[in-house]
N, C-alpha and C positions, 0 to 999 in steps of 0.2 A: 182833406182829412177828414172825409165820412167816416161813420162809425161802421166799419163792416166787422162782422162777428168772427171771432179769432179762427173758427174751424174753416171759413171760407176764405180767410186771409192765408191762413197757412198752406191749403189745399191749391190755392192759385199760386203761393209763392215756390210750391214744389213743383207745379206743373210746368218748369222752366221756362215760370214768369219772368226771369230776367231774360228776356228774349232778343236782345242785340238788334234793334231797330236802326234801319239806317241813321237813326239820330246820332249812333255815336260813330259807326264804321262805315267808311264807304272805300271800295276798290276802284280805280280809275287807271290800270295798269297802263304804262307808257305805251310798251310795244303792241297795245292794240291800236292805237293813235295810227301805227305805223303799217299795219295790216296792209296787203295788195292783193285783191282778188281778182278775178277773171271777170269780162264784162258779162257772164252769162251767168255768173254764180247766183244772182236774186232770182233768176228764171227757173231754177232749179227746185224752188220751193213751192211745196203745194200744203195747204193747211193741215195734213194730217201725215206729212211724210217728208224729210230731205232724202235726197236720192244717195242712199250710202254708197254704191257704184260710182259716184262721181264724187266721194268725198274729199278727194284730191286737190279738184280745183276749188274747194271751199276754203282749203288750209291756209293760215296766214304765212309768211316767209321767216321764219325763224332760222336765224345763223347762229346756233349755239348749241351748245350739247353741255351736261350733266353728270357729272358723276357721282352717283347718289350712294350714300353710304351701303356698305353691303353688310345688312343685319343677318344675324344666324338664323337659319330655318333648322328647328326642331321637328323634323317629319315623323318624329314618333309621338305627337300628341295628336291623338284621335278622341275625339268623342261619338259615343253611341246613341242618337237621340231618335226612339222609337223606330228602331232597326236601320237607321242611315247612320253611317260614318262620316264624319264631318271633322276635318283636321284643321289643327289649331297651331300653326308653326312659329307663330309669334307670341306664345303665351307667356313666355318668360317676360315679355314687356307689361305684365299686369303687377310686375312687382316694382313699385316707384323707387324703392331704396336699395336696388341690386347695382353695383357698378356697372354691368352691363347694359341697364336702362339708361344709367346716368350718361353712359360713353355714346348711348344712340343719340339722345336728346341733343349732347354737344355735337356731333357729328352733322345732325341735322340743321341745328341755329349755325353752323360753321359754313355750310353751303347758304342758306338761307336770307343770314343778315347782310353778309357782304352783296348779293345780288340786290337785295331792298335798298342798300345804301348807296348804291352805285347809280341811281337814278340821277340825271344831271338837272333835274328841276327840282330835287328834293327840297332844296333850301327854299326855293319859290314857293312851292306848297306848303311847307310848313310855316312860312311868314303869314301867307293869306288865311290861312286856318287860325292862325293865334289872333290874326287881326280880327276876324270875324269873331271868333269865340269871344271876344272880350268885349262883352257885355254883361250888364247886370242881370241876373235871373232871379224871379222871386217863387216862393210859396204863397198859397192863400193865407192871410192872418186867421188865427183861432184863438179864442178867449178861454183861459182858465184860471177859475178865481176872479180876481180883479185885474188881472193883467193879460193882455194881449202878447202874442209869439209870433213868430213867422221866419221862414227859413231865406237866405239870402247867398247869394254868390257873387262878389263883385264882379268877376268876370273871368278869372283864369285862378282863382281859387281852387285847391285840389280837392277840398271838400265843402260843402254848403254850410252855413253859419246859421245857427241858431239864435235869433234876438228876443229881446223881450221890448215892452212898452207898457208904462202905465195906463195910457188912453190910446184911444185909437190915431188921434192925432201928437202923442208925446214922441218925444226924444228917444229912438231906437238905443241900446244898448247890448253889447254881445253877452248872452248867457251861456253859450257852449260853443265853443270853436274846434273841431275834431281838428283844424290844421295844428294845432299846437300840441297834438298827442304823439306825432311822428314827424321825423325830418323827411320822407318821403310823401307823405299825404295817403301813406297805406292802411291805416287806422279810421274805420268809417263808422259814422253813425247807423245801426240797424235794429230800427223799432223803437219806440217808446211810448211811454203812457204817464200822463199827470194824475193826479190823487183829486178827488172831486172837487176839492176847495183849492186845488191849483198851489198846495203849499211843498208838495214833494213832486218830483220828476222822475222815474225809472227811465233807463235808455240802454240800448245795447250797444256794444262796441265789437266792431269783426276787425280782425286783422288779415291783411294779404288776399282780402276777397275771399275768405272761407264763410261758410255757412255756421260755422260755431261761433257764438258771440257769449260776452261777459256781461251780465246786469249789474250796472251802476244805480246808487239811490242818491239824487241832490237835494240838499234843502234849497227851495226856490228864494226864500226872502236873502239868506246868504250866500249863496252860491257854493257853498261848503258838501263835499259829498259825505255821506253816510260811510261809516269804515267797514261794511261788509261789502264783498263782490260776490254776485252768484254766479256760479259756472256749471259748465257741461251743458249748457242751453246751446238748442238748435231747433228752429221749426217752433219757435216759443209762443205759447199764449200768455199774455199778461193781462191780468186786471185787478183793479185795486178795489179792495171793500169799501162801501162810503162811508165807515168811520174815518176812512185814511188812515189807518194801522197798519194794514197789511197787503200783501200781494200775491195772487194767484198766477203762478207760472207753470211752464211744462219745461224739463229737464232730463236728461239721459242719466243714467247710473255711471260709476266710476267703470272704466275698462282698461286692459292691458293695452301696453302699446300707446303709439301718438295720437291727439285728438287736436292736430293744428289744421285741417284742411288738406294735409297731404297722402292721409291714410286712406284705404279701399273697403274699409270692414264696414258689414250693414249696421246700420243704424237701428239700435233694438231697445224696447223695454222703456218709453219713455212714460213718465209719472208727473202727476198734475200735484205740484206743491203749493204749500201756504208760508210764505215768509213774513214774519213780524218785524217792523221797520225797527233798526238800530238792534240787531240781533244777528248773531253769527249763521251762517248757511248751515252748518251742520244741526243747528237746532230746528229747520223747517221741518213741518209735518208732511207725509204722505198722504194727501186727502183723496186721490183718486188714482187707481189704477187699474188694469187688467192684464194680470201675469196670463193668464191663459191666450192672450192675443198678442205676442211681444212685437209685432210690426205696425201695430196701432200707434197714431197719433192722437193727443187729446188736447183739443181746444176748450175754453173756459170764457164765460162772459158774464160779471155781475149784471143784473139787471138794473134797469134806468131806478126803479124804487129802492134798489140797495137790499131786498130781500132774497131774492132766488139767485141761485147761482146755474147757468146755464151749462152743461157738459156736453161735448159734440165730438165724438171720437171719429177719426177716419182712418181708412186703411191705404188706399189710394188715392187718386187726384180727381176723384168725384165722389158724391153721395157721402152722407154721415148719419148716423146715429144720433138720438137726441135724448138726453137725460135733462133731470133738474134736482137740485137740493134745495131743501127751506133753509137759510142761513140764519133764520130768525130763532131757531131752536138748537141749531148745531153749536158744539163748542170748540170746532176749528183744532182739535187733539188729537185726531186719527182720521180715520175712513168716514166720508161722508156717506149717510144716507141716502142713496139716490133712487129716484122713482124714473123708469124708462117710460117715454112716450113713443118714440121710432124705435122699432123692432128689426127693420131689415135694411140694407145698404141698399137702397133704389131711387133715392133723391136726394137732393140739399135742400137743406133746412138752413137760414139764415137768420139770427135775432134782429129783429129791427127796434121794438121797443115794447113797453107793455102799460097797462092801466090796472092797477089790482094784481088781480091773479089771471087776467087776461093778456096773453102775449102776441103781438103781431111777429109773425115769419114770412121770408121771401122763400119760395119755394117751387120746384119745378116739376112737385109730386103732381102727376094728371094734368100739367102745364107745360109743354115744352119751351114756351116763349115766358116761363115763370109766371107767378101771381103771388097777392100779398093773403094771408091766411090769418084768422084767430084761433089761437087756440087758449083754452081755458085750463089752468095749471090744476085747479080742483076737479076738473073733469074732462082730464086728456086725451079718451080714447077718440079714435080718428072718426067716428060717425058723428060726433060731436061738433069738429073742425068747422069753422064758417069762412066764406068768403069774403073778404075785404074789398081786393080789387080784381076782377076777373084777368085771365090770362089775355092778352090782345093779339088778336088773330097773325099780326106780320111782325110789330114791333116787340123786343125783346126788352124787358124788365130788368134792368141791369143792375141798380141799388135803388135804395131807398134810404132816407134818414128822417128822424123826428125832429121837428124843428119849431119852437114857440109854443109851446105847450099843447097844440091840438091838430097840428099840420104834419103834413109828408112832403119831402122834396123828392121826387122820383124821377130818375135817369132812364131812358129808353134808348133802346138802338135802333135806328130806321134805316135801312138800306147804307149800314155803316157809320151813319151820321147819328150826332148826340141831338136827343131833344129832352130838355128840361121843365117840369109839371111840378105845379103846387096842388095837394089833394088834403081833403078833409081828412083828419085822421078819423073820425067818428063814422062818416059815411062811406068814404073812400071817394068822393065824388069830386071831379075837376075842377080846380078852383082858377087856376090862371096857367097859361103856358109864358114860359120865358124865352123871349125870341133869339134865335142863336142863329149863325150863318153855318157853311157848310164847314163842321168841325168835329170838334171833342170837346167835352169835359174833361180837364187833366187834373183835376183840384177841386177840393170844396171841404167849406168846412162850416158847421152849425149843429147846437145840441138842443136837445127838447126844451130846456129850463133857459134858453138864450133866444132873445127876440129879433136875431140877425143872423143872416148868411152872407158866405162869400164863395163865388166859384170863379174859375180860371179857365178860360175858353183857348183855344189854340187850333191852328188850320196847318196845311203845308205853306201857306203864305202868310200865316198871322203869328208873330213869334210868342205873343201871349196878351191876353186882356185879363184883368181880375175884376170883376163886379162885385158892388155890396147891395144888399137887401136890409132894408130897415121896415120890421113888420110894425113897430109902432106909427109908421107913416102911410096913410093912403092914399091914392092908390100903390100897390106894392111896387113900385119902379125900379128896376136894376139901375145904379150908377156905376159909372167908371171908377173904380178905386186906385187902380194903378194898368200902365200900359207899358209893355216891355218894345223897345226900340232896339233895331240891328244897326248901328253905323254902316253905310254902304249898301244898305238893301233897299230896293225899291220895289215894291211889290207890283206894282202896275205893269212890268217888264216879265211875266212871268202868269203862267195858266195853270189849275188844276182843273181837270175834269175826272168825272167818273163816265166808266163805260160799263157795258156788260156785255162778256164773249160766251161765246160757247165751248163747253169742254169736250170731251171725247164721246161721252155716254150722252150728250146733248144737254146737260145740267146748266143753266144760266148762272154765270159768277160773275159778281162786279169786280172792277179795277179802276184805281186811281190811277192818273198819269199826270205828272207834273214835269213842266219845262219852260222854256222861255219861249215867249211868244212868237209866232211867226216861222218857227223853224220849218223848211222845206222836208217833207215828208218822201225822201228818195231813197232811205236805206243807208244813208251816209254816214251818220251818226251813233256814238256809242250810245246805249240804254243799259241801267241797272234795274233786275228785277227782284225783287226783294218778297220772300214769304216765310210764313210760320207754319200755319195748319195743322194744331193740335191744341189739346185739352182745353177744349170751350174757350179761348182766349182770342178776344177782340183785336184786331189790329186796324186801329182806327187814323184817321189823319192825325200829323203830330209836324211841327217844325224842328228841322235839322240845318244848322249850318254846313254840313259835310255835303248834305246834299244841293247847299246852294252852292258851294264850290264846283261840283260836279256839272252841274247847270250853268253855270255864270263862264267857267273857265275851259270845259271841254265840250258845250253845246249838247248835254246828253240829256235824256229823258230819263226820269225816276218812276218806275212803275212798282205798284203794290195791290197784287190780286189778294181778295179777301176769298181765300179756296176754304174748301170744305175740311172739316176736321177743326175751325174757330168754332166761336159760338155768336157770329155777326148774325146769324138767325136761328138762333136757340139750340136746343139740345137736338134737335132736327139734323141741324145742319153739322153738329159736332158727330153725332151718331153716323152720317153719312162719310166720314173719313177718319173714323178708328177701327180697331179689332179688322173683322176680313175686310172692311171697307178701305184701307189706308192706300191701296193704289189709287183712287179717287183724289186724293190730295196729289200725289204725283203727276197725276194726268190732268189735273186743273191747273198747275203749273206749268207744265208743257206746253198747254193751249195756250195760257198767258203769254207765252215766248215766241209760240208761233204766231198769236195775234200781232203781237210789236212787229214782226217781220212781215207778215201780209199788209198790216198798214201802213207799212214804211217808214216807221219810227228808229229801225235799225235791221241788221241783217244777220245771219249766223257769222259767227266768229268776233262781232260786237257787239254781242251781248253778255252782259255779265251777268250772275247770279249769286245771292248773298241770302245765308241764313246761320242763325243761331241756336245752340242746343237742339230741340226738336226740329227748328229751320237748319240746322246742320245736318241731320238726317237726310230732309227735304233735298236739300243742294245735293250732296252727296249720291242719293238716290236718283236723281233726275242725270245727275253727271254719268252716273252707268247707262239707265236707259238710254238717255239721248246726247252722248257726246257731241255729233255733229251738229245740234243747234246752236252750241255754246261757245263763246271766245274764253271766258274766264270764269272761275268758280271759287267763291270765297267759302269753306265748311269752316263755321265758327263753334268751338266745343259741342261739336257732334255728336248725337247717339248712334254709333255706326257698326256697333257689335251686339246686333238684333237677339243673338241667341245665349248673350249671357250678360245683358246689361242689369238683370235683377239680381247678380250677385253682389253688388259693389254699392257701397252707401244707402242713398236712399233710393235706387232705381227701380227695386218692388214697387214704388209707388205708381210706376207709369205703366204696370199691367194693365191696368183700366183702359188705357189707350192703345196699347200694343200687343196685349196677351202676353203669353209665356210661352217658351221654348219646352218648358213641362209639361204642355197639354198637345199632342200631337196634333189636331187640327191647327193651333194656331203655331207651332212648329214650322208646318208645311207653309204657311202665308208667311211667316217673318223669314222664313230662308228664300223667298221669290224676290223681296227686295232688299233685305240688309245689305248695306253699302259695303260691308267687309267682304261679305261671301257671294259679290257679284260683279267683281272685278275682272274685267277681261282684256286681253290683250290687242291693243290698236292693231291693223294690219292696212289702213287705208285703201281696201277696197271692199271688204264688205261690213267693216267695223272701223268707223273715223278715230281718229287719235283724240286723246282726253283735252278737255280744256284747260288752259293755263288754271293750275289749282294751287291755292295756298290755304292749309289747314293749320287752325289757330287752336291753341288750348293754353294754359298755365297750370303751376307744379300745385298749387292749393284750390283748384276747381273740384271739390267735392260733393258737387251735385252731379255733373256730368264728368267722370273721374278721367284723367289724360291718355289712361290707357287704350280708350277707343281711338283717339286721334293716332297716337303711335303705332298699332297695329294697321290702323287704316292705310296710313303713309309707307310704312315698310311693304305692305301687300302691293299696294298702287306701283311703286319704285320699280320691286321686282317684277312685276308684270310686264312693264316695258321697256324692261332691258333688252335690247337686240331689236326693237321694233321701230318703225317709223316715226315714234313719239316725239316731235321736237317742241312742244310748248313744255314750260319748265313745271313740276308738281314737286311742291316744296312744302315744308312745315316749319312753323315759328311757334316755341314753346316758349312762354315768356314764365316770369319768375316774380314771386311776391305779388300774386294775382292769380285770382278764381275765378267763377264762372260769370263774371259780371259786373256784379253790384257791387257798389263802394269804391268802384276803381277811381283813383285820382284823375282829374284833369290832365296833369302831366303827361299821365301814360296813355290816356286816351288820345292828346293831341299828337303824342310821339309815335304811338301806333297808325294811328291815319295818315300820317305822312311817310310811315315807311310802307303801308299799304298802297300810293299814290306812284310808285314808279312802275 
């Protein structure tokens, strides 16, 4: 729970941050286990091509047909993009409330659910998943006021429970249990913030997976909520004033129609408000707004000293402006007087801490791998900025946190692995490295005024170790505070290694491969290839029960390539996979699959690919471009209509990564890879059949709205009618669920076992 400035936290959240890693979902389709290939099928593979003219020899023996729903095609819907006419025959599926759309969803589920439920080993898989999932999970403890708090899940609870204890070795007691708020576990905690003295707790609640939340305020000593509830909140900045009397938060205005996560309207006109504790929301004051920029979102953070409010508007999923207001002279009865520091959207600026008027920020301004700089608010012109910690030539400065008055804990990414260091806040000099294995820091807690930190380490083969460092004791030696154990898991039976392979254009790309030890590399076993590749997001090693089941019981390999578009190698790596460079992302993923085949981990047809959100776009685009390489594809809540994504909810924020069809150059680029617009009919001569495909979405996904998946599956099923396509192309549309955040354990396990047939 390190302190991340609200602008950066919100931007990462918007950037499809709930990115469906294989931690949560695995697809091990039973028919793949029964695929029969010709003896020469593997010989047909070369690193850059599968011989499509021989595709029929690579196909599995499916003895089934599917009567797909006949979705109405309206051929009159045609859009003109810069002189090019594009038909959109399933435009009517963009209306989630129409009876015709509801009927289509029901028809899709009526063929998908029976097929998934018919798996003869479904019960066995469900039992094993439930058994392995049932282990205690913990967050790092964190101190607020005189108390310690931590999250825990006993194993199969739908939502994590927040506990409180009066001392680090005191008896924990339940402070907030979201499981009591709904019978089915679909109300989840989504964002929280304590006052400086730890007396009041602000927490957001989300229903059915929607990004919309309501903010509630709880008296910590009594556990009783204050009467007010703050509504119309989404992508919220929350920060208390240091007098503990009021909260800055961002909200949207009242709007016509529903706001429960099932709507598709664009989110507009967010405002930063100030709420005084124990007063009704209608009395809240709008302190910052940008009416001339209705699509901006407003992050805000009260400085550690309490004097300044740092305001960080964002419009996309990268770069922010920077303002500040002096709260010592503000009345908080109207608009704050802002002083602008950063005037252009050209870099990220994340507040870390301050001493007096001098603030430390993390930025990639003139530093693609990020650096720490000092800005004096009394003299904030750029020519006066100072570098505290310079950009590292190869490692990415991922985050920093002020601790123990005069120190900084800094997290670097080095070849996709975590590096944790202690630096002097005054000079920036390195004081100490904290030894880590090959893995990730997935949690951290520590504050400037506190003399201790906790950090949570995880890897592919380490379920989790939480370390404690007490800065009152020298040397600063980490001690194990808590270690997570999974019954029935013996890490010594598995291996996780990092390889580097060559992509289409010669770029060297890292990839982790995890499997049982000693598996023969003869191409006879399945492999799961998971990818994301976008929005500057790092995909680092993490432990996964579902991967474990796949490796234990199917003898499969799990591969996670760190393809371009992500942030594993800083902004250069991100830029190499966005906008006009987006094809590099698909090429990197395809090359990863080719590597797995070439090295004998699997073979075409035994390779399953998976990705969610931006990763869903990745999987669908690769399925279009190289269907011959794949046996199965899981397209989770994908961005699939690349010509219209910006017209719905928060989709306009993704223009920074994708571009927009409103621009001719970007339209031409988007049209080349848009999954919806590049579906082709297979003929098993020049065009292989599609892999077995499962498209997943949910009725309350207001991040990537379900219309993407609905239009895609309708188009895909239409394209294969009367063709040699034998592998199933199915969609499952979940209810009371969203983009993935806050999904209850019961739904997660249920989803996994359905996917496992």
